Backbone bond lengths (Angstrom), bond angles and torsions (degrees), N, CA, C in turn:
res aa  C-N    CA-C-N  psi(-1)  N-CA   C-N-CA  omega(-1)  CA-C   N-CA-C  phi
1 M - - - 1.412 - - 1.483 109.74 -
2 P 1.359 120.34 131.13 1.533 120.01 -174.99 1.540 110.53 -72.78
3 N 1.296 119.21 149.55 1.452 122.85 175.77 1.442 110.83 -77.80
4 S 1.358 120.90 149.63 1.362 122.36 178.63 1.569 110.98 -68.80
5 P 1.265 113.85 155.92 1.477 113.57 -176.54 1.604 109.82 -68.47
6 P 1.401 121.02 150.59 1.422 121.66 -174.60 1.582 107.48 -67.93
7 R 1.359 108.41 143.98 1.523 114.18 170.31 1.500 117.13 -85.24
8 A 1.361 115.15 155.69 1.429 114.03 -178.90 1.528 110.55 -76.73
9 C 1.296 117.72 158.38 1.498 121.28 175.65 1.522 109.82 -63.63
10 S 1.337 114.81 138.64 1.402 121.33 -171.67 1.543 113.83 -77.57
11 V 1.495 113.53 -7.80 1.388 113.93 170.07 1.479 110.66 -87.00
12 Q 1.330 113.07 119.15 1.502 119.61 -172.65 1.558 108.05 -91.29
13 P 1.276 119.36 142.89 1.498 133.66 6.50 1.562 108.14 -94.18
14 C 1.225 128.51 31.20 1.503 128.75 -175.11 1.553 106.99 -61.47
15 P 1.280 110.42 122.36 1.495 116.43 -177.38 1.563 115.37 -87.34
16 N 1.344 117.12 0.26 1.508 125.38 -179.06 1.474 112.25 -73.74
17 A 1.307 110.99 158.14 1.542 116.39 176.24 1.525 110.92 -82.81
18 A 1.384 113.20 145.68 1.417 118.31 -176.83 1.593 110.72 -77.23
19 T 1.299 114.20 132.67 1.448 114.16 -179.94 1.477 114.42 -121.93
20 Y 1.249 116.61 -17.68 1.495 126.27 -179.01 1.489 116.58 -144.23
21 R 1.302 119.59 116.72 1.454 124.02 -178.47 1.486 113.35 45.69
22 G 1.287 115.31 44.07 1.531 120.58 171.98 1.517 113.95 80.77
23 R 1.414 115.05 7.73 1.520 117.05 -177.30 1.521 106.74 -125.64
24 C 1.329 114.63 156.97 1.493 118.79 174.35 1.477 106.32 -72.19
25 A 1.337 117.95 174.45 1.391 122.95 -173.98 1.539 111.94 -62.83
26 A 1.285 119.60 -40.92 1.478 124.27 -176.90 1.548 108.06 -71.76
27 H 1.245 122.93 -44.36 1.508 123.81 175.26 1.506 113.72 -69.05
28 A 1.339 117.32 -29.22 1.447 122.95 176.99 1.562 106.13 -66.56
29 R 1.310 123.91 -48.75 1.406 129.20 -175.34 1.558 105.61 -62.48
30 K 1.322 114.50 -44.64 1.463 119.93 -176.41 1.592 113.63 -60.89
31 N 1.465 110.10 -39.60 1.344 117.97 179.76 1.551 114.11 -67.92
32 E 1.357 112.31 -42.01 1.516 119.55 179.82 1.529 105.97 -67.22
33 A 1.296 125.09 -35.56 1.420 127.20 177.00 1.550 108.99 -62.55
34 Q 1.232 120.68 -47.53 1.444 129.42 176.61 1.574 107.28 -56.33
35 R 1.297 117.23 -50.69 1.528 116.85 178.67 1.521 110.81 -60.01
36 W 1.295 120.72 -45.35 1.462 122.97 178.41 1.506 110.32 -59.94
37 E 1.355 120.06 -42.73 1.482 118.37 177.42 1.514 112.76 -67.94
38 Q 1.247 119.31 -38.75 1.523 120.74 175.27 1.591 109.90 -56.99
39 N 1.280 116.41 -39.30 1.536 123.08 -171.09 1.499 108.86 -95.58
40 A 1.323 120.18 9.25 1.482 114.04 -178.81 1.501 115.78 -64.80
41 G 1.300 112.54 133.14 1.462 117.38 177.98 1.592 116.61 83.71
42 K 1.406 112.16 -11.97 1.414 118.16 -177.64 1.536 113.31 -79.42
43 Y 1.333 113.33 -37.77 1.500 121.71 -177.49 1.461 112.07 -122.39
44 D 1.252 111.61 62.26 1.482 123.34 -178.47 1.608 108.41 -92.55
45 T 1.318 114.24 -175.02 1.495 119.79 -173.20 1.572 110.55 -57.57
46 P 1.406 119.79 -39.47 1.510 117.49 179.75 1.571 110.00 -64.42
47 W 1.346 113.24 -34.03 1.559 114.22 179.17 1.492 106.36 -70.50
48 K 1.301 124.68 -44.38 1.408 125.93 179.30 1.493 115.56 -50.90
49 K 1.412 112.96 -44.33 1.464 123.01 174.50 1.460 112.95 -65.30
50 M 1.321 119.99 -42.62 1.502 124.07 174.11 1.554 109.93 -61.66
51 S 1.278 113.46 -45.74 1.410 118.02 179.05 1.581 115.46 -56.07
52 K 1.312 111.98 -48.57 1.470 117.71 174.72 1.495 114.14 -60.31
53 L 1.356 115.66 -40.19 1.415 120.18 -180.00 1.578 112.23 -62.60
54 V 1.339 113.31 -40.92 1.465 120.82 -178.90 1.501 109.53 -66.30
55 L 1.441 117.10 -40.38 1.413 118.09 -174.73 1.638 109.65 -79.62
56 H 1.257 115.20 -24.09 1.400 120.16 176.79 1.582 113.74 -73.78
57 S 1.412 109.65 -42.29 1.517 115.14 179.17 1.510 114.23 -72.88
58 E 1.369 117.82 -30.57 1.364 123.15 177.72 1.581 112.76 -135.05
59 P 1.350 112.52 86.91 1.414 115.63 -169.21 1.643 116.57 -72.32
60 L 1.219 117.96 -10.80 1.494 122.71 -174.35 1.553 106.15 -103.94
61 C 1.375 111.57 146.46 1.533 117.80 177.37 1.520 104.61 -64.16
62 R 1.382 115.52 127.40 1.384 125.36 -179.75 1.559 112.27 -65.26
63 W 1.234 111.17 -36.27 1.547 116.26 -177.84 1.521 109.71 -72.96
64 C 1.308 118.05 -43.74 1.513 122.15 179.94 1.436 106.39 -64.23
65 K 1.345 120.46 -42.42 1.504 124.74 176.18 1.461 113.05 -53.11
66 A 1.344 116.37 -47.01 1.461 121.68 175.66 1.553 115.42 -60.65
67 E 1.376 114.10 -26.75 1.377 116.96 175.08 1.591 114.51 -93.80
68 G 1.296 112.99 9.75 1.512 118.25 175.64 1.517 112.76 82.68
69 Q 1.296 119.28 17.66 1.523 123.28 177.28 1.554 106.88 -107.72
70 V 1.356 113.28 154.74 1.409 122.81 173.12 1.562 109.51 -110.55
71 V 1.352 117.34 101.31 1.504 119.27 -178.97 1.475 102.04 -136.03
72 P 1.477 112.91 137.96 1.453 117.10 -178.58 1.535 108.80 -68.80
73 A 1.332 113.28 150.00 1.432 115.67 175.41 1.542 108.08 -91.41
74 T 1.299 116.41 140.91 1.434 124.79 -175.35 1.540 111.33 -117.79
75 Q 1.275 121.58 -16.05 1.447 128.96 -176.51 1.469 113.76 -140.44
76 S 1.369 115.95 142.96 1.574 121.24 174.65 1.533 101.69 -94.57
77 D 1.324 109.07 144.94 1.551 110.02 178.93 1.558 107.40 -133.96
78 H 1.272 114.91 148.69 1.464 120.71 173.31 1.505 111.93 -77.04
79 I 1.241 124.87 114.77 1.475 125.91 -177.54 1.509 104.34 -58.94
80 I 1.269 115.54 -57.49 1.493 117.34 176.39 1.430 107.39 -103.12
81 P 1.390 113.75 118.72 1.498 116.53 -163.27 1.590 111.55 -66.39
82 I 1.356 112.52 153.96 1.408 122.21 -174.37 1.612 111.21 -58.72
83 D 1.261 117.72 -36.52 1.399 120.06 -179.09 1.496 110.70 -63.94
84 E 1.331 117.99 -29.28 1.520 127.18 -178.94 1.506 110.38 -79.53
85 R 1.418 112.04 -45.56 1.475 117.14 -175.84 1.562 107.69 -141.43
86 P 1.356 118.73 82.62 1.461 121.59 178.43 1.420 111.61 -57.30
87 D 1.359 121.85 -32.13 1.453 124.39 179.38 1.432 119.64 -59.35
88 L 1.416 115.14 -21.63 1.428 127.65 176.58 1.459 117.42 -88.45
89 R 1.251 115.66 -0.81 1.591 125.04 -173.12 1.568 104.42 -51.40
90 L 1.244 124.32 -50.98 1.436 123.68 -172.49 1.483 112.39 -109.15
91 Y 1.361 121.24 21.84 1.443 129.04 -178.42 1.626 105.02 -93.56
92 K 1.371 107.15 107.44 1.590 110.54 -173.36 1.489 112.50 -57.90
93 P 1.292 127.73 -35.21 1.416 118.45 177.41 1.492 115.69 -64.09
94 N 1.394 118.59 -10.97 1.423 123.21 178.85 1.491 111.48 -89.95
95 C 1.360 118.63 1.98 1.427 126.27 -172.68 1.465 109.05 -113.43
96 M 1.442 119.26 136.77 1.413 117.33 -179.43 1.511 104.28 -140.25
97 P 1.396 114.99 145.32 1.496 116.01 177.25 1.530 113.39 -82.94
98 L 1.286 117.74 134.12 1.468 118.94 -177.97 1.571 108.64 -135.37
99 C 1.333 116.60 158.87 1.395 123.42 176.77 1.565 106.13 -78.49
100 H 1.234 119.78 172.82 1.540 118.48 179.04 1.509 108.65 -66.58
101 S 1.315 119.46 -41.03 1.452 122.36 -178.11 1.471 110.68 -58.42
102 H 1.266 120.70 -53.71 1.461 117.46 178.19 1.524 116.89 -69.90
103 H 1.295 117.10 -32.00 1.476 120.14 177.65 1.483 107.97 -63.20
104 S 1.388 123.09 -42.26 1.423 127.97 173.31 1.438 112.71 -55.53
105 K 1.469 113.63 -53.95 1.495 118.55 -177.83 1.537 111.08 -57.88
106 K 1.366 120.96 -43.43 1.383 118.69 -176.34 1.530 110.61 -72.61
107 T 1.306 121.45 -36.60 1.458 127.05 178.92 1.463 109.93 -63.20
108 N 1.338 114.68 -47.53 1.568 118.86 178.55 1.577 109.06 -57.60
109 D 1.391 113.20 -50.48 1.467 116.81 -173.94 1.509 109.05 -57.31
110 E 1.370 116.98 -47.35 1.381 120.78 -178.96 1.569 114.17 -62.41
111 Q 1.248 117.83 -38.98 1.491 122.84 179.83 1.537 110.96 -71.44
112 A 1.382 116.19 -31.29 1.395 120.65 177.42 1.569 115.58 -84.14
113 G 1.333 114.39 -3.81 1.381 120.99 -178.15 1.539 115.63 68.93
114 R 1.448 113.07 23.53 1.464 116.66 -178.18 1.516 107.04 -83.55
115 M 1.339 113.49 158.31 1.509 122.33 173.27 1.523 111.27 -54.78
116 P 1.257 120.07 127.61 1.521 117.11 177.76 1.533 110.98 -67.95
117 D 1.341 108.61 155.77 1.496 122.15 174.73 1.611 108.45 -58.65
118 L 1.347 116.99 148.55 1.435 121.30 179.74 1.523 111.29 -56.71
119 F 1.289 119.25 -33.41 1.467 120.81 174.13 1.460 112.81 -57.36
120 V 1.256 115.94 -48.68 1.487 126.84 -177.03 1.536 110.14 -56.79
121 I 1.403 109.87 -49.88 1.536 117.90 174.77 1.418 114.71 -51.40
122 L 1.371 115.00 -47.96 1.454 125.49 -173.87 1.691 105.87 -61.99
123 Q 1.308 112.13 -41.43 1.530 119.16 -175.68 1.454 107.21 -69.79
124 R 1.318 119.72 -37.65 1.523 124.19 -178.01 1.513 105.81 -65.34
125 Q 1.355 118.69 -43.26 1.520 122.97 178.10 1.525 112.61 -60.73
126 K 1.298 117.00 -32.66 1.454 120.96 -173.91 1.591 105.97 -78.68
127 V 1.329 116.74 -33.39 1.485 117.46 176.28 1.497 107.09 -69.46
128 L 1.116 121.77 -46.14 1.549 124.25 -179.10 1.506 109.85 -61.09
129 A 1.402 113.56 -43.41 1.544 113.34 180.00 1.431 110.78 -68.69
130 A 1.459 121.29 -26.35 1.512 120.62 -176.77 1.557 108.45 -73.52
131 G 1.362 119.92 -0.24 1.449 118.76 179.61 1.463 119.59 115.42
132 A 1.342 117.10 1.15 1.461 121.60 179.95 1.459 112.48 -61.58
133 E 1.361 121.16 -20.73 1.406 121.30 -175.17 1.622 107.86 -69.33
134 D 1.358 110.96 -31.71 1.431 116.64 -178.32 1.509 117.47 -80.00
135 L 1.360 117.12 -4.28 1.489 118.04 -179.92 1.329 111.09 -78.49
């Protein structure tokens, strides 16, 4: 079966063929570099240790569990985003284990500025009730 023709790079007016996430090699590298710069210092060794601790202490996706499903958690997530409250970055009650699907949904909603799901709102209230307001 023949391959479909290559698509053009999504960065206009670049004439090159897209090779990675809709971008040509040069624009893909530039985009990845920007992502690393934006997240510099947020996901360092202390965060990696915290993330492992969260996943070890609560191995199931908290969101799936609330929906009555049993799904392993694969990622730790900041309930209140780091950009909003950097002081809560390594505060364990502000971290929750999520499966890939729910982590992606929450992240996409935050980045798009959409109203968070009711589950996320309730989790935020629990973090603040646990004393995060005083930090």
